[in-house]
C-alpha positions, 0 to 999 in steps of 0.5 A: 896566232899562238906560239908556246915555249916551255921551260923548267924541265930537268932531271930530279930524283924520285920525290923531288919537285919541278915547276914547268912554265909555258910562255905564250904569245898571241891570243890566249883568251877564251882558250883552254891551256893544257899540259900533255906528256909523252913517254918513250913508246907511249901515246901522248896523254893529257896531264892537266888543263885549265880553262879561261876562268881558272877551273882545273882538271887533272889526270888521275895519275897526277891528282894530288901531286901536280898543280896547274895554273895560269897567269893571264896577264903574263900569258904564262902557264905553269905546272907545279910537279911534286912527289915526282916518280919515275913513271912521270918521266916524259917529254912535257908539252904545253898546248892551247885549245880552240875557243871552248867553254869546256876544255876538250879532251881530244888532242886534235882540239889543241891546235897550238903546241910548244916544242916540249921540255924533258922531265926525267925522274930517277929512282 
C-alpha cells in the first residue's frame, strides 16, 4: 500500500549538513511521516515526525538542528540535518504511520518502512 525509498545519506565531518529524502508511492494522505535512526548496538529511536497538516515534532537530541518537512504533492519527506555530530551517526529510516490525527510514538504504529540510508559523521 505504501512503499518508501530513502536517499541522501553519506559521510560528513562534524558540523556539516545533509538533507535526506524519502519518496513514497501509494497512499500517504492522513498518515504521519517520520524519521527514525538506529546506531550500532542501539534501539531504533524516533528523530522527527510530521502529520498530514505539517505539524512537526522532534526528539530533544535534534531540536534546533534538524528540520522535517513534507511535500504532499510530490509524496516526498525531507530531513534537513545541520550541525551534525558524531552521535548522529546511524542508519536513518523513513516510516509512514497508520491513519492517525496525532502522530504515534510507538514503532509498531508505523507499518511502512524504507530500507534505510546511512549517515556517518566523523570528528
